[in-house]
Structure formats: structure tokens, C-alpha cells
C-alpha positions in Angstrom: 186.2 231.8 -85.0 186.5 229.8 -81.4 190.9 230.2 -82.4 190.1 233.4 -82.5 188.4 233.8 -79.4 191.5 232.0 -77.3 193.9 234.2 -78.5 191.8 237.1 -77.3 191.4 235.6 -74.7 195.4 234.9 -73.8 196.5 238.8 -75.1 194.0 239.9 -72.4 195.2 237.7 -70.0 199.0 239.1 -71.0 197.8 242.5 -70.7 196.3 242.6 -67.9 199.8 242.0 -65.8 201.6 243.9 -68.2 202.8 247.4 -66.4 205.2 248.4 -69.3 208.9 247.9 -67.1 210.1 246.1 -70.3 209.9 246.4 -73.6 206.6 244.1 -75.0 209.1 242.3 -77.1 210.8 241.0 -73.9 208.0 240.2 -71.6 206.3 238.3 -74.7 209.3 236.1 -75.4 209.8 235.4 -71.6 206.0 234.6 -71.1 206.1 232.6 -74.5 209.5 230.3 -73.3 207.2 229.4 -69.8 203.9 228.4 -71.9 205.7 226.4 -74.4 202.2 224.9 -75.6 202.2 227.8 -78.2 203.4 226.9 -81.4 204.2 229.3 -83.6 201.5 230.5 -85.3 200.0 231.1 -81.9 202.9 233.0 -81.1 203.0 235.4 -84.3 198.9 235.7 -83.9 199.2 236.7 -79.9 202.4 239.4 -80.0 200.5 240.5 -83.1 197.1 241.2 -81.1 199.0 242.6 -77.9 201.0 245.5 -79.9 198.0 245.9 -81.8 196.2 247.2 -78.7 198.9 249.5 -78.0 198.6 251.2 -81.0 195.6 252.4 -80.5 197.8 254.9 -78.0 196.2 256.9 -75.2 192.8 256.6 -77.4 189.4 254.6 -76.7 191.0 253.8 -72.9 187.8 253.9 -71.4 186.4 250.6 -73.3 186.4 247.1 -72.2 189.4 244.7 -73.5 187.7 243.2 -75.9 186.1 246.5 -77.4 189.7 248.5 -77.6 191.2 245.5 -79.1 188.4 245.0 -82.0 188.8 249.1 -82.6 192.3 248.7 -82.4 192.1 245.9 -84.6 189.8 247.8 -87.1 192.2 250.6 -87.6 195.3 248.6 -87.8 194.0 245.8 -90.8 193.7 247.5 -95.1 191.9 243.8 -94.8 189.9 242.5 -91.9 191.2 238.8 -93.2 191.0 236.4 -90.7 189.7 238.7 -87.9 186.5 239.5 -90.1 184.3 237.4 -88.2 184.5 239.1 -84.8 183.2 242.3 -85.9 179.7 242.9 -86.6 178.1 243.2 -90.3 178.2 247.1 -89.5 181.7 247.3 -89.2 182.4 244.7 -91.5 180.2 246.7 -94.5 181.9 249.7 -93.5 185.5 248.8 -93.8 187.7 250.4 -96.2 191.5 249.8 -97.0 191.9 253.5 -96.7 193.0 254.7 -93.0 191.1 257.7 -93.1 187.8 256.0 -93.4 188.2 253.9 -91.1 189.3 256.3 -88.6 186.0 258.2 -89.7 184.2 255.4 -89.0 185.3 254.5 -85.5 184.7 257.8 -84.7 180.8 257.6 -85.7 180.9 254.5 -83.3 182.9 256.0 -80.7 182.5 259.7 -80.6 184.9 262.0 -79.3 187.3 259.7 -81.2 190.4 261.0 -83.3 193.8 260.5 -84.4 194.9 262.9 -82.1 193.8 261.1 -79.0 196.0 258.7 -79.8 199.3 260.5 -79.2 198.0 263.5 -77.6 200.9 265.5 -77.1 200.9 267.8 -80.0 201.5 271.0 -77.6 205.2 269.7 -76.6 206.1 269.0 -80.6 207.5 271.4 -82.8 205.2 270.6 -85.4 201.9 269.8 -86.1 200.9 266.2 -84.6 198.0 264.8 -86.4 199.7 262.7 -89.6 202.2 261.5 -87.1 199.7 260.3 -84.8 197.9 258.1 -87.8 201.5 256.3 -88.2 201.0 254.3 -85.1 198.0 252.6 -87.1 201.0 251.1 -89.7 203.6 248.9 -88.6 206.9 250.8 -90.2 209.1 249.3 -92.2 212.8 247.7 -91.7 215.4 250.1 -93.4 219.0 248.5 -94.4 221.9 251.0 -95.0 224.5 249.4 -97.3 228.0 249.8 -96.8 229.7 251.1 -99.0 231.4 249.2 -103.0 228.8 246.7 -101.1 225.6 247.1 -103.4 225.6 244.6 -105.6 225.9 242.4 -102.8 223.1 242.9 -101.0 220.6 243.4 -103.7 221.6 240.3 -105.4 221.6 238.2 -101.9 218.1 239.6 -101.3 217.0 238.7 -104.6 218.7 235.3 -104.4 217.0 234.7 -101.8 213.4 236.0 -102.9 212.7 238.7 -100.0 211.0 241.5 -101.6 212.5 245.3 -100.9 212.1 248.2 -102.6 215.0 251.3 -102.9 213.8 254.2 -100.9 216.1 257.4 -101.0 220.2 255.7 -100.4 217.9 253.0 -98.2 216.8 249.6 -98.5 213.2 249.0 -97.3 212.1 245.5 -96.2 208.5 244.9 -94.5 209.1 244.6 -90.6 208.9 240.7 -90.5 211.3 239.5 -93.0 214.4 237.6 -91.1 217.7 238.9 -93.1 219.9 236.9 -90.8 222.0 234.1 -92.8 221.1 235.7 -95.9 223.7 239.2 -95.3 226.2 240.2 -93.4 224.9 242.3 -91.4 226.9 244.8 -90.7 230.1 244.1 -92.6 227.7 244.5 -95.7 224.7 246.4 -94.4 223.8 248.0 -91.2 220.0 247.9 -90.0 219.4 251.4 -89.9 216.0 253.4 -90.1 216.4 255.5 -93.1 215.7 258.9 -91.3 218.6 258.1 -89.3 220.6 257.1 -92.1 219.4 260.7 -93.0 221.7 262.1 -90.3 224.5 261.7 -92.3 223.6 264.2 -94.7 224.6 266.9 -92.1 228.2 265.5 -92.1 228.9 264.9 -95.5 230.4 268.5 -95.6 232.6 267.6 -93.1 234.3 264.9 -95.2 236.0 268.2 -97.0 237.2 269.5 -93.5 239.6 266.0 -93.1 238.0 265.7 -89.8 240.6 263.2 -87.7 239.4 262.5 -84.1 235.9 261.5 -83.6 233.8 260.8 -80.1 230.6 258.8 -80.2 230.1 259.9 -76.7 226.4 257.7 -76.1 227.1 255.2 -78.7 224.5 253.0 -77.7 224.4 250.2 -80.6 227.0 251.6 -82.8 224.7 253.1 -86.0 225.9 256.7 -85.7 229.6 255.4 -85.3 229.2 253.1 -88.7 228.1 256.0 -90.5 230.4 258.2 -89.4 233.4 255.9 -90.2 231.8 255.1 -93.9 230.8 259.0 -94.4 234.2 260.8 -92.9 236.8 257.4 -93.1 239.8 258.0 -92.4 239.2 258.8 -88.7 240.3 257.7 -85.5 237.5 257.1 -83.6 236.5 256.9 -79.5 233.8 255.0 -78.5 231.5 255.2 -74.8 228.6 254.3 -73.3 227.1 254.2 -69.6 226.3 250.8 -69.7 228.4 248.0 -69.8 226.1 245.6 -71.6 226.0 248.0 -74.6 230.1 248.3 -74.3 230.7 244.3 -74.6 227.9 244.1 -77.8 229.2 247.4 -79.4 232.5 246.0 -79.4 231.0 242.8 -81.2 229.4 245.5 -84.0 232.2 247.7 -84.9 234.6 244.4 -85.4 232.2 242.4 -87.3 232.0 246.4 -89.2 235.0 246.6 -89.6 235.5 250.1 -88.0 238.6 250.7 -85.6 238.5 252.2 -82.9 241.2 254.0 -80.9 239.4 253.7 -77.3 236.5 252.5 -75.9 235.1 252.9 -72.2 232.3 253.4 -69.7 231.4 256.8 -69.4 228.8 258.1 -67.4 228.2 261.8 -69.1 226.1 263.3 -66.1 229.5 263.8 -64.4 232.8 265.0 -65.3 234.8 262.7 -67.3 238.5 262.5 -69.5 238.8 261.0 -72.4 242.2 262.1 -72.8 241.8 264.6 -75.8 240.0 267.1 -77.4 238.1 266.1 -80.8 237.3 267.4 -84.1 233.5 266.0 -83.6 232.0 264.6 -81.2 228.2 262.8 -81.9 226.2 263.3 -78.8 222.8 260.8 -79.4 221.7 261.8 -76.0 219.4 259.1 -74.1 215.7 260.6 -75.1 212.3 259.5 -74.5 211.9 257.6 -77.7 209.0 259.2 -78.4 209.8 259.3 -82.1 210.1 255.5 -82.4 207.3 254.2 -80.9 205.3 253.2 -83.9 207.6 250.0 -83.6 207.1 249.8 -79.7 203.4 251.4 -79.0 203.7 250.1 -75.4 205.9 253.2 -74.9 203.2 255.6 -75.9 200.5 253.7 -74.0 202.2 253.9 -70.3 204.1 257.0 -71.1 203.7 260.3 -68.9 204.1 263.8 -69.7 206.3 264.3 -66.9 209.3 262.0 -68.6 209.9 265.1 -71.0 211.2 267.4 -68.5 213.1 264.2 -67.1 215.2 263.7 -70.0 215.8 267.3 -71.2 217.3 268.0 -67.5 219.6 264.7 -68.2 220.0 265.6 -72.1 222.1 269.2 -70.4 223.5 268.0 -68.2 225.5 265.4 -70.6 226.2 267.8 -73.3 227.3 270.4 -70.3 229.9 267.2 -69.4 230.9 266.6 -73.4 231.5 270.1 -74.4 234.3 270.8 -73.0 236.3 268.2 -74.9 235.5 269.6 -78.2 238.5 271.4 -79.7 238.0 274.8 -81.7 236.6 275.1 -85.0 235.2 272.1 -84.6 231.4 270.2 -84.7 229.0 268.6 -82.7 225.8 266.9 -84.2 223.2 266.6 -81.4 220.3 264.1 -82.2 217.2 262.6 -80.6 214.9 259.9 -81.4 212.1 262.3 -80.0 209.1 264.6 -82.0 208.9 266.9 -78.4 210.6 270.5 -79.0 212.6 270.9 -74.8 214.6 267.6 -75.8 215.3 269.2 -79.7 215.1 273.0 -80.4 214.9 274.0 -76.6 218.4 271.8 -76.4 220.0 273.4 -79.1 219.0 277.0 -77.8 220.1 275.8 -74.5 223.7 275.2 -75.8 223.6 278.6 -77.3 222.5 279.8 -74.2 225.4 278.4 -71.9 227.9 278.3 -74.8 228.0 281.0 -77.0 230.6 280.2 -78.6 228.6 277.2 -80.0 227.1 278.3 -83.8 224.1 276.0 -85.1 224.8 275.4 -88.3 222.2 273.9 -89.6 219.4 271.4 -87.6 216.3 269.7 -88.6 213.3 267.3 -88.1 213.5 264.4 -90.1 209.9 263.1 -90.6 210.1 259.9 -91.6 206.1 258.5 -90.7 204.9 259.3 -94.6 207.3 256.4 -95.3 206.7 254.1 -92.5 210.0 255.2 -91.1 210.8 257.2 -87.4 210.9 260.6 -86.5 214.2 262.4 -85.6 215.7 264.9 -84.5 219.6 266.3 -85.6 221.4 269.6 -85.0 224.9 270.5 -86.2 226.8 273.1 -84.4 230.2 274.4 -84.8 232.5 275.9 -81.7 234.0 279.4 -83.3 237.7 279.9 -82.4 237.8 281.9 -79.1 
């Protein structure tokens, strides 16, 4: 038990100064590089405690660090396992492998607690949020999207490496801690892409019949949507842009690994007028957003989140759309997407597009809710520019 107490003390020391300014993953990496006394098991356990602390979200914040951490551990662990000695007999005797039962028990111990307290922004969402809030207590899976013609290559490689996997729809699901580097040719054989993100490709499938040629991924980030569009619609002439030079550098490498030809790649601040040089038959606009649909992977972002940021991002998204749409050809398509659950970033944004640009016709929109499959929750809308 003494070694567990040391881990808790270290986690408390780290989180007492962590302010959310950088991703927790990077903060912990920096901490461990400066404190090399921690071995591999130490780093893994301390990291687990830090993330578990934040999985309680906005709930139980009035408790002491230790009380809140133990409550979060109790909620997140299907089996108390090595943490058992930290809990009182009452906690151990009432532990259940069923999450709902654990939630009920913590609610009895700490009156006023409910799953909704974890994510208290249901009024900003376009769907009921309690199931979504509960998903923060479960570590999401890692998903792979198999590139065309590489299915046997990927499944054989995972089998040879004795890595458990499941087929979930068209995706391969892995437990999050699995390291596949060196086992697969990432980007060439398979792309690390959440299953909900993969489903945005379903909106593009009907466009295959229209022989879409020119595509602009205007907020390309890591390039997942660019590779997806290429696989669904190829052959295409692809243009990609992003506002961050470092992203452009990494994007170039990834698209080269994926063997996706790029006609043009450039840095673009889409809050200002921009000239990509031509008009496009498809613009993919995966806008910067709160990222709220992915916070089960980065729960520290929920903990430090302020509601006012929703309006900040909604305003940014409108600005980007206004500067992008002039470069959409007639009778062509806009794929608008976010990894947010907030209506102002999603359905309200689509309404804004149609009001500001009356020639834009909504073809389809959907909230892709992955929380029941330990996946992200995203939003996507396909709109078409009618002939004027």
C-alpha cells in the first residue's frame, strides 16, 4: 500500500501545478524527462492516476484531492484490483463491475453527485447528454481504418503480433494502450482514425458517382480527412491547407507515407480572405472547435473548460466558412464537420451557412455518436451549392 500512496502523492504534486495550458500528455512527458527516477511502471501508474482524476470532469470538485481521486478510481475501474487497499470495506463490499451501480453508490456517499455533473453542459447540446457524460468514465478505444486492398495485410500483421482486435463496422478496434508502431505501415496500410471520423466518409460516398475531381481540405490538420477523401473519391486533385506551419510539415510527411498525391499545399489563415487559386468541386471544412466530442481521450480539457469558449469557436467557424465558400464552384459540395457536441458549433453553424449563403442546400447532417462504442462523437453536414 505504501507504494500506492507514493504514486498518489506524486500525482497530487503534478496536478497541483498543472493548469491545462498544454495537453496533459505533453506535460507529463516533460515532467518525466526532468524526473528520471520514475521507471516505466511508475510512469504508467502515475499517468493513469492523473487521467483518472480528470475523468470525473466537473463533478466532486469540492472534495479534497485524495477523496476525488479515489471516487474517480472507484467509478472508472471495473475491478478495484491493485487499488483495493486504498478503499474502505464499504467501498470494496459495494463495488460492482456494472458502471451504473458504481455511479449509484458514489451518489449515496456524496449526495448530489450524478453522471450529469461530470459534463454539465447538456443545455448546450442537441441531444440528451447523460449517456455521453457517463462515457468519460471509460477509456476510449483506438481505431484503425484499413486502406483499400490492405485488409488481409493489416489483420495478418496484428494476428502475428498477438494483438487482440475486433472488427467494428468497417473499423478495426484496439485497446488504447496498444503500440502498433513497427507492426503496420501506418498511413500506407492503415490510418489511425476514430470510427466516428471514418463514418464521415459515408456522406462522401454518393459523390463518387459525380466524378468529383478538385478537392480542397482547407483545415487539414493531421490529414485524416484528406486521406479518407482520396480513398473514397480517387482519382482527385487534392489541395490542402492549414494555419499552422508545423502542421503543414507533418501533413506533408503523412500524405507522402499514405501515397496520396497533393496538387497544392499552403499555409492559410482562413479568418481572412484567401486565394487558393481556383474553385473546387468539394471543400472539406473540418473546422477548429472545442473538441468536446473527443474529451474522453483528453479529460483534462473538460476539467478546465469554460462555457464562454463555445461562442469563441462558433464565431471562428463562421469566419472560416465565409472565407471558404466563395471558392466553391457551382453545383458543388461543402462537407462541414466538427468534433464537438455543442449545437452552436454544429446545427447552428449549418443554419448560419444557409442564411448567409441562401444558395447552399442542406443534403444531410448528422451527429455521429460513438460513445456507446467507446469512440468519439462528431458532427458532419453535407451541403450543395445550387446553380445560380
